[in-house]
C-alpha positions as a Markdown table, in Angstrom:
| # | Residue | x | y | z |
|---|---|---|---|---|
| 1 | Unk | 45.7 | -20.7 | -75.8 |
| 2 | Unk | 45.2 | -22.9 | -78.9 |
| 3 | Unk | 41.4 | -22.4 | -78.6 |
| 4 | Unk | 41.8 | -18.6 | -78.3 |
| 5 | Unk | 44.1 | -18.6 | -81.4 |
| 6 | Unk | 41.7 | -20.8 | -83.4 |
| 7 | Unk | 38.8 | -18.6 | -82.4 |
| 8 | Unk | 40.7 | -15.4 | -83.4 |
| 9 | Unk | 41.5 | -17.0 | -86.8 |
| 10 | Unk | 37.9 | -18.0 | -87.3 |
| 11 | Unk | 36.6 | -14.5 | -86.5 |
| 12 | Unk | 39.1 | -12.8 | -88.8 |
| 13 | Unk | 38.4 | -15.2 | -91.6 |
| 14 | Unk | 34.6 | -14.7 | -91.2 |
| 15 | Unk | 35.1 | -10.9 | -91.2 |
| 16 | Unk | 37.3 | -11.0 | -94.3 |
| 17 | Unk | 35.4 | -13.5 | -96.4 |
| 18 | Unk | 31.9 | -12.6 | -95.1 |
| 19 | Unk | 32.5 | -9.0 | -96.0 |
| 20 | Unk | 33.7 | -10.0 | -99.4 |
| 21 | Unk | 30.6 | -12.1 | -100.0 |
| 22 | Unk | 28.4 | -9.3 | -98.9 |
| 23 | Unk | 30.2 | -6.9 | -101.2 |
| 24 | Unk | 29.8 | -9.4 | -104.1 |
| 25 | Unk | 26.0 | -9.5 | -103.4 |
| 26 | Unk | 25.7 | -5.7 | -103.4 |
| 27 | Unk | 27.5 | -5.5 | -106.7 |
| 28 | Unk | 25.3 | -8.2 | -108.2 |
| 29 | Unk | 22.1 | -6.6 | -107.0 |
| 30 | Unk | 23.2 | -3.2 | -108.2 |
| 31 | Unk | 23.8 | -4.7 | -111.7 |
| 32 | Unk | 20.1 | -5.5 | -111.9 |
| 33 | Unk | 18.9 | -2.0 | -111.2 |
| 34 | Unk | 17.0 | -0.1 | -113.9 |
| 35 | Unk | 14.3 | -0.4 | -116.6 |
| 36 | Unk | 14.0 | -3.5 | -118.7 |
| 37 | Unk | 11.9 | -4.6 | -121.7 |
| 38 | Unk | 11.7 | -7.7 | -123.8 |
| 39 | Unk | 9.8 | -10.6 | -125.1 |
| 40 | Unk | 9.2 | -14.2 | -124.2 |
| 41 | Unk | 6.6 | -16.9 | -123.8 |
| 42 | Unk | 4.1 | -17.8 | -121.1 |
| 43 | Unk | 2.0 | -20.9 | -120.5 |
| 44 | Unk | -1.0 | -20.5 | -118.2 |
| 45 | Unk | -0.8 | -24.2 | -117.4 |
| 46 | Unk | 1.8 | -26.9 | -118.3 |
| 47 | Unk | -0.5 | -28.4 | -120.9 |
| 48 | Unk | -1.5 | -25.1 | -122.5 |
| 49 | Unk | -0.1 | -23.5 | -125.6 |
| 50 | Unk | 2.7 | -21.0 | -125.1 |
| 51 | Unk | 1.7 | -17.4 | -125.7 |
| 52 | Unk | 4.2 | -14.8 | -127.0 |
| 53 | Unk | 4.4 | -11.8 | -124.6 |
| 54 | Unk | 6.0 | -8.4 | -124.5 |
| 55 | Unk | 7.1 | -7.2 | -121.1 |
| 56 | Unk | 8.4 | -4.1 | -119.3 |
| 57 | Unk | 9.9 | -4.2 | -115.9 |
| 58 | Unk | 11.4 | -1.7 | -113.4 |
| 59 | Unk | 13.9 | -3.0 | -111.0 |
| 60 | Unk | 14.9 | -1.3 | -107.8 |
| 61 | Unk | 17.7 | -2.6 | -105.6 |
| 62 | Unk | 19.4 | -1.8 | -102.2 |
| 63 | Unk | 22.4 | -3.4 | -100.6 |
| 64 | Unk | 20.3 | -6.5 | -99.7 |
| 65 | Unk | 17.1 | -6.4 | -101.8 |
| 66 | Unk | 15.7 | -6.7 | -105.3 |
| 67 | Unk | 12.3 | -5.5 | -106.3 |
| 68 | Unk | 11.0 | -6.3 | -109.8 |
| 69 | Unk | 7.7 | -4.8 | -111.0 |
| 70 | Unk | 6.3 | -5.1 | -114.4 |
| 71 | Unk | 3.6 | -6.1 | -116.9 |
| 72 | Unk | 3.5 | -8.7 | -119.6 |
| 73 | Unk | 0.9 | -8.5 | -122.5 |
| 74 | Unk | -0.1 | -10.8 | -125.4 |
| 75 | Unk | -2.4 | -9.5 | -128.1 |
| 76 | Unk | -5.3 | -8.7 | -125.9 |
| 77 | Unk | -5.5 | -12.3 | -124.7 |
| 78 | Unk | -3.2 | -12.0 | -121.8 |
| 79 | Unk | -2.2 | -9.0 | -119.6 |
| 80 | Unk | -0.8 | -9.5 | -116.2 |
| 81 | Unk | 1.1 | -7.5 | -113.6 |
| 82 | Unk | 4.1 | -9.3 | -112.3 |
| 83 | Unk | 6.3 | -8.5 | -109.3 |
| 84 | Unk | 9.0 | -10.2 | -107.2 |
| 85 | Unk | 10.4 | -8.8 | -104.0 |
| 86 | Unk | 13.5 | -10.4 | -102.6 |
| 87 | Unk | 15.8 | -9.9 | -99.7 |
| 88 | Unk | 19.3 | -11.4 | -99.5 |
| 89 | Unk | 21.3 | -12.7 | -96.6 |
| 90 | Unk | 24.6 | -13.4 | -98.3 |
| 91 | Unk | 23.8 | -15.6 | -101.3 |
| 92 | Unk | 20.5 | -16.8 | -99.7 |
| 93 | Unk | 17.3 | -15.1 | -100.9 |
| 94 | Unk | 13.7 | -15.1 | -99.7 |
| 95 | Unk | 10.7 | -13.1 | -100.6 |
| 96 | Unk | 7.4 | -13.0 | -102.5 |
| 97 | Unk | 6.1 | -13.3 | -106.1 |
| 98 | Unk | 2.8 | -12.2 | -107.6 |
| 99 | Unk | 1.9 | -13.1 | -111.2 |
| 100 | Unk | 0.4 | -16.5 | -111.4 |
| 101 | Unk | -3.1 | -15.3 | -110.6 |
| 102 | Unk | -3.3 | -17.4 | -107.4 |
| 103 | Unk | -2.2 | -14.8 | -104.9 |
| 104 | Unk | 1.1 | -14.1 | -103.3 |
| 105 | Unk | 3.6 | -16.9 | -103.6 |
| 106 | Unk | 6.7 | -17.4 | -101.3 |
| 107 | Unk | 10.2 | -17.5 | -102.8 |
| 108 | Unk | 13.4 | -19.0 | -101.3 |
| 109 | Unk | 16.7 | -20.0 | -102.7 |
| 110 | Unk | 20.3 | -19.1 | -103.4 |
| 111 | Unk | 22.4 | -17.2 | -106.0 |
| 112 | Unk | 24.9 | -19.2 | -107.9 |
| 113 | Unk | 27.1 | -17.2 | -110.3 |
| 114 | Unk | 24.8 | -14.9 | -112.3 |
| 115 | Unk | 21.6 | -16.6 | -111.4 |
| 116 | Unk | 19.2 | -16.5 | -108.4 |
| 117 | Unk | 17.6 | -20.0 | -108.3 |
| 118 | Unk | 14.4 | -19.9 | -106.3 |
| 119 | Unk | 11.8 | -22.4 | -105.2 |
| 120 | Unk | 8.2 | -21.2 | -105.5 |
| 121 | Unk | 5.5 | -22.1 | -103.1 |
| 122 | Unk | 2.2 | -21.0 | -104.7 |
| 123 | Unk | -0.6 | -19.6 | -102.6 |
| 124 | Unk | -3.0 | -22.2 | -104.1 |
| 125 | Unk | -2.3 | -25.3 | -106.2 |
| 126 | Unk | -1.0 | -24.6 | -109.7 |
| 127 | Unk | -0.6 | -27.6 | -112.1 |
| 128 | Unk | -1.6 | -30.0 | -109.4 |
| 129 | Unk | 0.6 | -28.9 | -106.6 |
| 130 | Unk | 2.0 | -25.8 | -104.9 |
| 131 | Unk | 5.7 | -26.1 | -106.0 |
| 132 | Unk | 7.6 | -24.7 | -108.9 |
| 133 | Unk | 11.0 | -23.1 | -109.7 |
| 134 | Unk | 12.0 | -19.6 | -110.8 |
| 135 | Unk | 15.4 | -18.3 | -112.0 |
| 136 | Unk | 16.4 | -14.7 | -112.3 |
| 137 | Unk | 19.5 | -14.7 | -114.4 |
| 138 | Unk | 21.8 | -11.8 | -115.4 |
| 139 | Unk | 22.9 | -12.2 | -119.0 |
| 140 | Unk | 26.0 | -10.1 | -119.7 |
| 141 | Unk | 25.9 | -6.4 | -118.9 |
| 142 | Unk | 22.6 | -5.6 | -120.6 |
| 143 | Unk | 20.4 | -8.7 | -120.3 |
| 144 | Unk | 18.3 | -10.5 | -117.8 |
| 145 | Unk | 16.2 | -13.7 | -118.2 |
| 146 | Unk | 13.2 | -14.7 | -116.0 |
| 147 | Unk | 12.3 | -18.3 | -116.2 |
| 148 | Unk | 9.7 | -20.4 | -114.3 |
| 149 | Unk | 9.5 | -24.2 | -114.5 |
| 150 | Unk | 6.7 | -26.4 | -113.2 |
| 151 | Unk | 6.1 | -30.1 | -113.2 |
| 152 | Unk | 3.4 | -31.5 | -115.5 |
| 153 | Unk | 1.0 | -33.4 | -113.2 |
| 154 | Unk | 0.3 | -36.1 | -115.9 |
| 155 | Unk | 3.9 | -36.9 | -117.0 |
| 156 | Unk | 5.9 | -35.6 | -114.0 |
| 157 | Unk | 8.3 | -33.9 | -116.4 |
| 158 | Unk | 9.6 | -30.4 | -115.9 |
| 159 | Unk | 8.0 | -27.8 | -118.2 |
| 160 | Unk | 9.2 | -24.2 | -118.8 |
| 161 | Unk | 6.0 | -22.3 | -118.1 |
| 162 | Unk | 7.5 | -18.9 | -118.8 |
| 163 | Unk | 10.7 | -17.5 | -120.2 |
| 164 | Unk | 11.2 | -13.8 | -120.6 |
| 165 | Unk | 14.4 | -12.3 | -122.1 |
| 166 | Unk | 14.9 | -8.7 | -121.1 |
| 167 | Unk | 17.3 | -6.0 | -122.2 |
| 168 | Unk | 18.2 | -2.9 | -120.2 |
| 169 | Unk | 16.5 | 0.3 | -121.6 |
């Protein structure tokens, strides 16, 4: 009888809190829907100079997915299509990223607060290895920041390789 009662409490708790967590994720994803534009900096490698870029993105969302598609440009020196496709399972996210010029990278991580923190596994080595970090962060009601951080192979220090601050159009 105790086991049956404990199991019933566990099932009810999971239904109540699991549903709430899913509803939170739906609301968070929906808040990222729309057209975005902004500026930032991009480094092709950890030891290269940062280039100023202007970017435009379109974000589509569903109850459990986020798709970001855009382009960043820098005075005819740099122009690159960038995309990220993520699927959520509660606060856990997985998916793919294209934008580093090495092929499709794998993404995986979790949302904490207003930020989705993701590990990147590049298709080919970038800056000496295949690992980096990406954060997609909601900033207030009208802002979003996309940041990538990689490790400098010579110093081992974390280097921000891109930071793009976007505003909803």
